[in-house]
C-alpha angles and dihedrals in degrees: 000000000000121000102259095224091055103036096056113077103195136001123233123237090259090052092051090059091062118094091245132129114287113263121262110264125234112241112195097172134014090250091054093058094046106052091148122031111236118234107221114207115206098239099143100184102022116128098225105036102018137081122306095259096199093055092043091049092051092049094049092044090056091045092052095045091043094051092049093049092045088055092047090051097043109043095086093052091040090057094042099047105021101030091236126086090204095050097107094036093053092051094043091053089056089052091048092053092047092044093050092051091048091048094052090045092049090051089064092046116101099240091201089074086072092066123090120017095359090062091061092043090056090047091052090048089054091052093047094051091046089052093045094062089057093061099040109103114246138164092229129080087222113078113188108126140069108211121215108179109302092342131076138204123213109210092200088074089059089046092057091054092043094055092048090049093046093050091047089053093049092045092052100040096045099045098139092043100046090106091063127081095226096058104014100049114006100069094051091041092055091046090051093048091052092055095041093052092056091045089052091058093054084044105238110151095165088058089050091052092052093046091050093051093044093050093048091049094048094047091046097051089045089065108265117157122256095237091066090058090052090051092047091048092052091048091049091050091052090048092052093047091049093049091048093050092050093048095247093128098063095128093042092050090051089056089053091055108112096004109159092009102081092124096041120086115216107140135000090244095055092043088057093044092055094045096110096046093044093055089046089058090048089054093049092047095048091053091070119176101319102023134233093276132263110305093011100102115130100190093062089069092096095295093108111052115226089003092167091065126045097352100050091111090062088064089046089057092047095049101034099029129211092314094053093045092051092049091053092048089050090054089052090050091050090051092052092045092049092048092052091046090051091050094050089051092072123083091215113098095205091053092047093051093044094049094047091049095049092047093046091053089066092053093045094052093046092052093047093046092052090050091052097050091046093047090247090130134013118289098260102150110259115171123223110239114252091357107064118082115253139105103217092049096047096043093047092048093050091046088054091049087053089057090053087053088049089055089052094046092050091050089054092048093050090056095044 
């Protein structure tokens, strides 16, 4: 079911007489959506002109809990491999400080400036960075990072933001044509294909999965017809079958090896391939209902490879148990719900689509990450927002949350 505020293009005269929220406006160009420049007063914690305190509280709560749990999960591997138990924590704290500053700054940024030409510039930047990783020499067959000194940037994080921004622009500038394939589906489809092709060469199939889901969601809530999704799904299925028959999915097929059989011994090779997922399941199972207690995980002692990254939630389950894991998932759900509510509070269609997309990305990644650590889907490397170690992911996520706050702040200012 489409979100009502985004699926309806215009309201009739009879609708306008109702005491409902004003309709979302079509913004063809950046100039059209900014007829009067807003004067942002720096009232950080004011109710009317300041940040949405509920959303800000939920973000910072997840950042704090996530950082603590990342440290709890990572100090054994930090000591073993880096000679310092605080190695990952120290670096993550730097990312948290930078991310918080960027989030606050983004909340005072007029998000509507991103529409128009800047949307396409950001999309091109995403393509260029995705292409750059393919030509940078590396010892690994997997090419996903651009290294700058001791730090690294993952272009796929930029690509996620770029596709949300692109789809929001298309959904707001082609309002009356969203029911057609040419204007409602094709531009976003081509943008998605461009990103996914480059991700396939890295290879980065978890990134492809997220881009596919985000694009489908954005196009759907913008008003595209269901039959186009069925056509796209059939085309995608044929593409996957063709690639599999020609041997182009070698890496992807290797990730499927052992999926759903982590606890079943068949061969030594598969038993080794499912080592990470199996120990994740051991951690989740040993947590029980109440958990072993913070810091008391056993599986984090080098049993789960790279536990500070994609599998940090397995340690959360072991130490905080079922109750603690559910509470954290509820906080995530509240964050997504609040972000969507904020977005639908604005009468600007571009802002509504952008805010919904950025909020939905959090929920999508959480769901996929939980499926990975529980063997519900192949182990493809999907980070858990605000919990997994990594600078580019955390900073980009907090910048995007700042834009959601900007949508909220602008809505308040327009009603002032």
